[in-house]
C-alpha positions, 0 to 999 in steps of 0.5 A: 439572567442573560441569554449568554448565561443560558445558551451553551458555548459554541464549540465549533470553530470554522476552518481558517484557510491556509495559503502556504508560500512558495519555498525553495530548498533541499527538502522542497526539492525532495518533495517535488521528486517524490511527488513526480515519482509517486504520481508517475507510478500511479498514473502510468503503471496500468499502461505498462505491458508484460507478455505472459503468453496468448492466454493471459492478460498482458497488463503488467499490474492487474487486480483481476477480480473476475478470475480472482488473481493478481498479476505483478509483472512476472508474479501471479498471486492466486486466492489461496496465496493471499498470505503474500498480500497479508505479508506485504501489508504486515511489511507496510505496517512495520515499515511505517513503524520503522520510519516513524521511530527513526524520523517521525511523521516522515511518511505523512510529510512526503509520501502520504497520498493526501500530502502528495495530492494536496501538494499538487493542488496547491501547486495548481492554485499557486500557478493560477492565483499567484503566491501567498500574498496574491491568494490572501488578497483574492480570498479577502476581496469581494466577488468579481468577474476576475475572482470568478474566472480564477476560481473556475479555472482553478477548480476546473484543473482540480477536477481534471486532476481528480478525474485522472486520479479516479480513472487511473484507479479503475484501470488497475482492475481490468485491461486499461486500453479496453476499459478506456475505450469502453468508458469513452463510448459509454459501454463500460460497466456502471460500477466503473463510472460509479467508482470513478465518480466517487474517487473524483469527488473525494480527491477534489474535496480532500485535496482542494478544500479539506486538506489539512483537516483530513490529517488533523481530524480524519486520519488516526495516525497523528494520535498513534504515531506518538507511541512509535517515537521516543527521545531519540527520534529525529523530527523537525524542531526549533532551537529556541535556546538559540533563537530566543528572544526573537525580534528584528533588532539586535538587542532587547530593551534591557541591552541583552543580545537577541537570538537568531530568530528575527520573527520573520514568520517565514516558517509559518507562512510556508507551513501547509498545516498553518502551525508555528513550529516555534511553539514546540511539537504539535499533533498537526506537524507532518514533518514536511521540513518546509519550515527548515528550507524557509528558515535556512534561506533567512539565515543565509540572508542575515549571515547566521548559521543554518539549523535554527529549525532542523531535524533533531532529537529530544536528546540533542536539545538536552546536549546542546543546551549543556554545550555538547555536540549532538549525536550523528544522524546515524547514531539516532537511527541505528538503535535497538528499536529501529534495528528490531523493526528492520529485522522483522521487516526484512525477515518477513520480506525474505520469507515471502521471497523464498516462498515465492520461488519455492511455490509449486507451479501447480496445486492439487486437491483431492476429495473422496466422494463419500456417498457411497464410500465405494461401489462393488462392480459386476466382477467384484472389483471395488471402486472409489470415486474422488473429486480431483481439482488441479490448478495449472499456474503456468502460462502454457498447457501442461499434461499431468499423469495421476498415480497412486502409492501406499502410505509406505511408498510402495505401489499397491497391486491390483489397483487401476487409475482412471479419469472420467472422460479420459482414456488413461490416467493423464489429464491436460490442463489449460494455462492458468486455469483450475480443472475439476475431474472425477477420478476412479480408483478400482481395486481388483477382486480379491486384492488386499486393497479390495478386501482390506477395509480402509487403507491410507494411500497417496495420490501423485500428480506428475507434470510430464513436461518437467517431471515435477511431482506432488501428492496428497494423502487420502484413503481407499475404502475396501469391502470390509469397511463397517 
């Protein structure tokens, strides 16, 4: 028995490097535009200023972990309002379902961070080492001074891009100009340096070396997206009934005419995933449509109609094979599944906007101090103590007045309201802060509140600057409480 019969087969296959060729066309131009916009937003957004007053940060977009707040231009989200963030995450998921059901993996092909940064790294690689053929030759040739120089130049630019990426990320969590100064002088917190180093390393490795491996093996979406697609989904496909049999000559050996595909491999050479779209739908395809641009360019040169590779649905294939015209794009997109996704997506968005504009500019929380339930004063009055927590979510200091009513809305007789450390029932709260204050309710001796046991009451807070009011329900414990 030979050694080959004993040893198990090697299931590992080394990565084959992919060298996409430069291509021009409408989809490539669209990808350039999306790359410029998304990277511009990512790198520049932390540096935009937004005046919120002297006591609040002026960074337009800031995740203020120290104070547990999130600022987005004029919007401020507090920890108890996390439902806004949850709603946005649900909207993002529904949006991904919507676009996938309509246009396949269009997110992966155009706006996924892995795709955007890989595109940027490939652009750098092409600028330093040349287009596809030059890069293939450089890969295959032995190491030399020229090869080392080109590789070091490329890796250096990649490292600068990766460092900018990691640096931009931490700027979202603290004041960007201040942090930049601290980083350059070595005064920043170690967490900032560790985060930048981690983001830099992952960007450098994922965008420069792993590339399509992240999409194929690390990302779960290629395996999930099939559930979002159906026979009406528009995705990149090859019209094999028009292109086959392929070849450069006009006829086959048996004198039958050949298809429009001349087997030039242009679609394969531009693919960042290294696949052949003519083999049919594949998990690796990210629907970037660069193969459409490449094929259309070849069709123009040989005088054939465009669209040999195009966005199309499975139903279009059946119709075209039968000689019928395919559906319009909008008839594919506007169908029950996509309408349902859009309705849910829009409904959540509208609900969040309504909740944003209807939320109160201040929050009130009142907790009775239950040890003891009440205190009998020297004159026989009954005092209850409460912990009052008032959050002023506005950019200016506000004065608030505290009052009490019975459960039926009437004003109870013989009850006094006092705030600890204050001469009356008024409290000043600094801008964008939460203040905790002891609150005392004292019922006069012999009053219904003092002698009536437990009573339901309403504690009201009124903003004296604009008259806005809110209340919480609580209880007052009188003398006869058992």
